N, C-alpha and C positions, 0 to 999 in steps of 0.2 A: 235929446231931451224927450222925456216921456209926455205923451198927451194925457190929459185928465178930463174927466167928464165935467162939463160946466155945472156950477151950482144952480139948482132949481128951487125957487121959493114959491110958497102958496099953491103948490100943486095938490090936486085931489088925491087922497090916499084911498085906495080900494079897501073893501072889507078884508080881502085876502091879505093885503099888506099889514093892516092894523092887527088883525087877529093872529097873524103869524108870530107876533110877539109872545103870545100865550104859550108857544112851544119852545121858547128860549131855554136852553139848558144852562143851569147855574154852574159857576166854578165850584170846585170841591169845598164843602164847608159852608156854603151859602144856601139859605132856604130858597127853594124854587119860586115860591110866590113872591117873596121879597125881590128876588132877582128880576122877575118879569116886571114888577111895578117900577123898580129903579131904572131898568133899561128903557122902559117906555117913557118915563119922565125925562130922561136925558135926550131922547131922540124924537119925541112927538110934540106936536102942538097941543094946546089944551083941548081943543075940540076932538082931536083923535084920541087923546088920553081918556076922555070921557067915554067915547065909544068903546074903547078897550075895557074900561072899568065895568061897563054894563054887562059885557060878556063874562068878564072875570068873576063878578058877583054871581051871575046866573049859573056859572059853572061850579059854584060852591067853593071858590078859592078863598084864601085867608088874607083879608085886607089888613089884619093886625100882625102879619108875619114880621119877623125881626131879622136884621142883618147880624153878622157875627159880633158886632159891637153892642148889640142889644137895642138898636134903634129901629123904630117902625118907619114906614115910608114918609109919613107926614112930618116926622122929626128931621129926616134927611132933607126933605123938600124945604122945610122952614129955614134950614141953615143956608139955603141957596137964595139969598135975597134978590138976586137978579130976576128970577122968573117964578118966584114961589107963590105969589098971591092968587093967581088964577087957578093954579093946580091945587092949592089948599082949599079953595072954595069948592072945587069939583069933588075932592075927597070928602069934604063935609057933607055933601049931598048923599053919599053912600054910607056914612057912618051910622 
């Protein structure tokens, strides 16, 4: 039986860890900016997502980037009713 790392909740994310998401390479055919936003949404808490967005915008990245289906990140997040409200509020701050 393989050992696995125990889950850790509410740990502090360093700037290095948060901003490493900016360097995520997208799958073929996916806009790099959309991929960064979507990947961050799936894995970050709202507070860390906001930190990422501050750097994302400062770096001149495209908050309006679309996935191959033509959706922007706020549309994808809105479809995720479980965790969407806080993330949508954060995105609205940067719109």
